[in-house]
N, C-alpha and C positions, 0 to 999 in steps of 0.2 A: 498584504494582508497583516504583515508583522510590523511592530513598532508604530502602530497607529493609535491615536487617543481613542478612549471608549466612545462608541457611537459613530465613528467615522470609518469603519471598516468598509472597504469597497471589494466586492467580489469581481474577479477578472475572468472573463471568458473569451475565448478565441483561438483560432488556429495557430497564433503566434506563440502561444504557451505550450503547445503540443510538443512532446519530446519523442525522438525516434529510437531512444534506448533508456536503459535502466542501469545505472551504476550502483555497484555494491563495493563499499570500501570501509575503512576504519580498522578495527581490530580483527582482521581477517588474514589468513595465510597468504591469499593472493587476491588483489583487487580484481574485479570482473566488471565487464560492461556486456549487457544483453541486448542486442538490437531488436527491434520490433519484428523484423523479418525473421530472425532466429527464434524468437518466441512463437511466432505463428507456425513454425515447423515442428514444434514440440507437441507431444500428447497433452491435451487439456482436460481439465476437470471442470464439472459443472456444479454450480451452487445456486440456491434459490433464496431470495430474501422476500419476506412477506411485505415489505415496504421500505422506503427510506425515511427515517425519522431523524429529525435534528435533535440537538441536545435538549431543547425544551419539550420535546415530545410531539412537536408539530409534524404531521405527515407531509413529507415533500413529494413522494411518488408512490405508486402502488406496487404490487409484486413485480419482481424482475428475475429473470433467469440469467446468470452470469457464467461465462465460460473464460477459463484462463489457467494460470499456473500458480501453485502455492508459493507464497513468499519464501517459506521455509525451504523449499527445494532449491531456489535460486541462491540463497544465502549459504546453504550447505555446500554448494559447488565453489564458493569462495573460501569456505572453511573457517568458522568461527574460532579465534584463538582462545583457548581455555587452559593456560598453563598451570593454574592453581586450582585446588579443590573448591574454593569459595567463589571463584569468578563468576559462575552463572548468576549468583545473587546480585552482582554488581554490573551485570552486562544488559544493556538495552539497546533498542533499535530506534533511530530517528529516520522516519520516512517522510520524504518531502516531494512536492510538486513544483514545477517551474513557475507557478504563480505565487510562490512564497509560503503556501500553506503547508503545515507539517504535523505529524503526530507521532506518538511513541509506543512502543511495545516492550515489555520486559522479556528477558530470555525465557522465564517460565511460561509466559503466556504463549510463546510460539513453539517452544520445544518440550514443555512439561505440563501441557493442559490441552483439553479438546479444542480450545479456541484456535490454536495454530492450524487446525484442520480447515479452518474457515477463512483464513486471511489470504485473499486470492488477488494476484495481479491479473486483472480483467482485460481481456481483448475484445470480447463480444458481450453484448446485452441483448437478450431476447432473439438470439440467432443472427444478429447483424454486428458488424464492426461498430465500436464506440463512435459516438458523434463528436462534433467540434466542441461542444460544451464540456466534454469530459477528457478529450485528447485521445491519443492512440493507446495509452496505457492508463489505468485507473486502479488504484488500490481500494478494496473493500474488505472490511472485517465482518463477514457475513453472519457470525455467531454472536456479535455484540447486540444487546437489547435495542439500543438506539444506533443504528448503522451510519448515520450522517456524520457525527463528529470526527470519526477516523477514516472517512473516505478521502482519498487524496486524488483529485483530478490531476491530469497532466503529470502523472508520476515520472519522476526523474532520478531519484536516488533512495538508497537504503544504507544508512551509515551505522555500523556496529560501534557502539559507544560504551564507556565504563564511567562509573563514578567511584 
């Protein structure tokens, strides 16, 4: 999906892209890996989206009920390094899937705004484990107005970055 000329983007779907763990690394106190099995044993939160809208506003699916763990909780376990007062302003997350798709969140979106309460590492959709077209882990920013652009199928990593 990355480094392709305009108009040639291919979407990749299939079990071969599914990940069995989420890696958290970068500017953290201790890099962490959370296996799917470990995440299933944790208490989960439920979020509802009215529909999956792509960046153009096109409706991709109807209402969904998602169950999983807040991304913020997992990254907190790794411990974001904030050695200086202004570092939150220069800290961001790069969240990626095994299919090459990635998105970003600022530190303020996750820890300093209501949006962070809706960024979920989903394990279930509508009461069932995620299907092959999403992988075993999928990130959804449920409070975005257009939920599609920052949805990460085949979720694999969350890197804490700085600029």
